[in-house]
C-alpha positions in Angstrom: 6.9 11.3 -16.6 3.5 11.0 -18.2 2.4 8.2 -20.5 3.3 8.2 -24.1 0.0 6.7 -25.1 -3.6 6.8 -23.8 -5.0 3.6 -22.4 -8.6 3.0 -21.4 -8.9 2.9 -17.6 -10.2 -0.2 -16.0 -11.5 1.6 -12.9 -14.9 0.8 -11.7 -17.3 2.3 -9.2 -16.6 1.9 -5.5 -17.6 -1.5 -4.3 -17.0 -3.4 -7.6 -14.0 -5.4 -8.6 -11.3 -3.7 -10.7 -10.2 -5.8 -13.7 -6.5 -6.4 -13.6 -3.8 -6.0 -16.3 -1.2 -8.8 -16.1 2.4 -8.6 -17.1 5.3 -11.1 -17.0 8.2 -10.6 -14.6 11.0 -13.0 -14.1 8.8 -16.0 -15.0 5.9 -14.9 -12.9 2.8 -12.9 -13.5 2.2 -9.5 -11.8 -1.2 -7.8 -11.9 -2.2 -4.2 -11.6 -5.3 -2.0 -12.2 -5.6 1.7 -13.2 -7.9 4.4 -11.8 -8.4 8.1 -12.4 -7.4 9.8 -15.6 -5.9 7.4 -18.2 -3.5 10.1 -19.5 -2.9 12.0 -16.3 0.2 12.4 -14.1 1.2 8.9 -13.0 1.0 7.8 -9.4 1.9 4.3 -8.2 -0.2 3.2 -5.2 1.0 0.4 -2.9 -1.8 -1.2 -0.9 -1.6 -2.4 2.7 -0.7 -5.7 4.3 -2.7 -7.7 3.4 -4.3 -5.9 0.4 -4.8 -5.7 -3.3 -5.1 -3.4 -6.3 -8.8 -2.9 -5.4 -8.0 -0.5 -2.7 -6.9 1.9 -5.4 -10.6 2.4 -6.2 -10.7 4.9 -3.3 -8.6 7.2 -5.4 -10.6 6.9 -8.6 -13.0 9.9 -8.7 -10.7 12.3 -6.9 -7.8 11.3 -9.2 -9.9 11.8 -12.3 -10.9 15.3 -11.1 -7.2 16.2 -10.7 -5.9 14.5 -13.9 -3.9 11.9 -12.0 -3.5 8.4 -13.3 -3.3 5.8 -10.5 -1.5 2.6 -11.1 -2.2 0.0 -8.4 -0.3 -3.3 -8.4 -1.1 -6.5 -6.6 2.3 -7.2 -4.9 3.6 -10.7 -5.5 1.5 -13.3 -3.6 -1.6 -11.1 -3.4 -4.7 -11.0 -5.6 -3.9 -12.0 -9.1 -0.1 -11.7 -8.8 1.9 -14.9 -8.5 3.8 -15.7 -5.3 7.4 -14.8 -5.1 9.1 -16.9 -2.4 11.6 -15.1 -0.2 11.1 -11.7 -1.9 12.2 -8.7 0.1 11.2 -5.0 -0.1 14.3 -4.3 -2.2 13.0 -6.6 -4.9 10.2 -4.0 -5.6 12.1 -2.5 -8.5 11.8 -5.7 -10.6 8.1 -5.9 -10.7 7.6 -2.1 -10.7 9.8 -1.9 -13.8 7.6 -4.5 -15.5 4.4 -2.7 -14.6 5.7 0.8 -15.6 7.0 -0.6 -18.9 3.6 -2.1 -19.6 1.9 1.2 -18.7 4.4 3.1 -20.8 5.5 5.2 -17.8 9.1 6.2 -17.1 8.6 7.6 -13.6 5.8 8.1 -11.1 4.9 9.5 -7.7 4.6 6.8 -5.1 2.0 6.5 -2.4 2.3 3.7 0.2 -0.5 2.9 2.6 0.1 1.0 5.8 2.4 -2.0 4.9 2.7 -0.6 1.4 4.7 2.3 2.7 7.6 -0.1 3.1 7.7 -0.7 -0.6 7.2 2.9 -1.5 10.3 3.8 0.6 12.2 0.8 -0.8 11.6 1.9 -4.3 12.7 5.5 -3.5 15.9 4.2 -1.9 16.9 1.6 -4.5 15.4 3.1 -7.7 15.2 6.9 -7.2 15.2 7.3 -11.0 11.6 6.0 -11.3 10.3 8.0 -8.3 9.1 11.6 -8.6 7.5 12.1 -5.1 6.9 10.0 -2.0 3.8 10.0 0.3 3.4 7.5 3.1 0.0 7.1 4.8 -0.3 5.3 8.2 3.2 3.9 7.7 4.8 1.5 10.1 8.4 1.8 11.0 11.1 -0.9 11.0 12.4 -2.4 14.2 15.8 -0.7 13.6 14.0 2.7 13.8 11.3 2.2 16.5 10.4 0.1 19.4 6.7 1.1 19.2 5.5 -1.7 17.0 2.5 -3.2 18.7 3.1 -6.4 20.7 0.6 -8.4 18.7 2.4 -7.5 15.4 5.7 -8.5 16.9 4.2 -11.8 17.8 2.8 -12.3 14.3 6.2 -11.3 12.8 8.0 -13.9 14.9 5.4 -16.6 14.0 5.7 -15.8 10.3 9.5 -15.9 10.4 9.9 -19.1 12.3 6.7 -21.1 11.6 5.4 -19.8 8.2 3.1 -22.8 7.8 1.2 -21.9 10.9 0.9 -18.3 9.7 -0.5 -19.5 6.4 -3.1 -21.4 8.3 -4.1 -18.3 10.3 -4.4 -16.2 7.2 -6.5 -19.0 5.6 -8.8 -18.8 8.6 -9.0 -15.0 8.3 -9.9 -15.4 4.6 -12.7 -17.8 5.5 -14.0 -15.5 8.2 -13.9 -12.5 5.8 -15.8 -14.4 3.2 -18.7 -14.9 5.6 -18.4 -11.8 7.8 -20.0 -8.4 7.4 -17.9 -5.6 5.9 -17.8 -3.8 9.3 -16.2 -6.9 10.9 -13.4 -6.8 8.3 -13.0 -3.0 8.6 -12.7 -3.3 12.4 -9.1 -4.6 11.9 -8.1 -1.1 10.6 -10.1 1.2 12.8 -10.1 2.2 16.5 -13.1 2.3 18.8 -12.8 6.1 19.1 -12.1 6.8 15.5 -14.6 8.4 13.0 -17.2 6.2 11.3 -16.3 4.6 8.0 -18.8 5.2 5.2 -20.7 2.0 4.1 -19.4 2.1 0.6 -15.8 2.3 1.8 -16.4 -0.5 4.3 -17.7 -2.7 1.4 -14.7 -1.8 -0.7 -12.2 -2.6 2.1 -13.8 -5.9 2.7 -13.6 -6.8 -1.0 -9.9 -5.7 -1.0 -9.2 -8.0 1.9 -10.9 -11.0 0.3 -9.2 -10.3 -3.0 -5.8 -10.1 -1.3 -6.1 -13.7 -0.1 -8.2 -15.1 -2.9 -5.5 -17.3 -4.4 -2.6 -17.4 -2.0 -1.6 -16.4 1.5 2.1 -16.2 0.6 2.2 -12.5 0.1 0.7 -11.8 3.5 3.0 -14.3 5.3 6.1 -12.8 3.6 5.2 -9.3 4.6 4.2 -10.2 8.1 7.8 -11.1 8.7 8.6 -7.4 8.3 7.0 -6.7 11.7 10.3 -8.0 13.2 12.7 -8.2 10.3 15.0 -5.6 8.8 13.6 -3.9 5.7 16.8 -4.4 3.8 17.8 -0.8 2.9 19.2 2.3 4.6 16.7 5.0 5.2 19.4 7.5 4.7 19.4 6.5 1.0 15.9 8.0 0.6 16.9 11.4 -0.9 13.4 12.5 -1.9 11.3 14.7 0.2 8.9 12.4 2.0 5.4 13.4 3.2 4.0 11.3 6.0 0.3 11.4 6.9 -0.9 9.8 10.1 -3.8 9.5 12.4 -3.3 10.2 16.1 -5.7 7.4 16.9 -4.0 4.8 14.8 -3.6 1.6 16.8 -2.1 -0.5 14.0 0.8 1.9 13.4 1.1 4.1 16.5 1.9 7.8 15.9 5.1 7.5 17.8 6.4 5.1 15.2 5.7 7.6 12.5 7.6 10.2 14.4 10.5 7.8 14.7 10.4 7.1 11.0 10.3 10.9 10.2 13.5 11.3 12.3 15.2 8.5 10.4 14.6 10.0 7.0 16.8 12.7 5.7 14.0 14.9 4.3 10.5 14.2 5.8 7.5 16.1 7.0 4.7 14.6 9.2 1.1 15.7 9.0 -1.2 14.4 11.8 -5.0 14.0 11.8 -6.1 14.3 15.4 -9.3 12.3 15.0 -8.2 9.7 12.4 -7.2 6.1 12.9 -5.4 3.7 10.5 -8.0 3.5 7.7 -9.5 7.0 8.0 -6.0 8.6 7.7 -6.1 7.3 4.1 -9.5 8.9 3.5 -8.4 12.2 5.2 -5.1 12.5 3.3 -6.3 11.4 -0.2 -7.2 14.8 -1.6 -4.1 16.5 -0.3 -1.9 13.8 -1.7 -3.5 14.0 -5.1 -3.4 17.8 -5.1 0.4 17.6 -4.5 0.9 15.1 -7.3 -1.2 17.1 -9.7 0.5 20.4 -8.8 3.9 18.8 -9.4 3.4 19.0 -13.2 2.0 22.5 -13.4 
């Protein structure tokens, strides 16, 4: 499960940009960055929607302390990864295979944050051989499982599915605003009014992550926004791993009830709730526990 060779990490201090590795995949380029311990227990981190590899910086110091190697891809159409028209969550195995091969890793724990949880679950369902553990943080649930998806997300999903050009325009506007807005304005998309404060260094990092996500294309964001209303393309009963869900009770992006519905749909799942956390801060609150579990799995 661990790497066969030691590679220098390209992680950087919080608030700076992680340099990506790039690998070919079916005629496209896929990018990823590494954080934590270069020869530690591998963990594959799936960013949110929209998002990029840069969010993996949040794990860097804590992962290094626990001898965990974090591999954070840009999913197709985000950051430095080429667009992949009409990709679905079940295509995740193709680009993960390319990344793991380049990193010399045969299997890894998977952690999905927000929209990235869809891809962590899809990988566990379709490629269980490359998954050692599954953690989902602030995960949404598909329409087949819950009716608690917020109304504004359902509207965006319908727009992305039926008029993708309009959705691309909206994301282009978001990108322009983010380029000129304060970090706190960008972060407000992922927090609630009654949630805990976000440290300044984290706010700057999240803002950089959002800008990087849309720096070259809005295709990834539009493709994934369709999932607010579309089927995810796999049967949750096929996820045979034990799944740990981590969620904030004050999450307005993915309401807690949807996490409970998702837990009920999975064969083997536990849900831990942070009473005072919202969407973003649930990632900060769960980080150490997730890394502790991954680190302990090899001891």
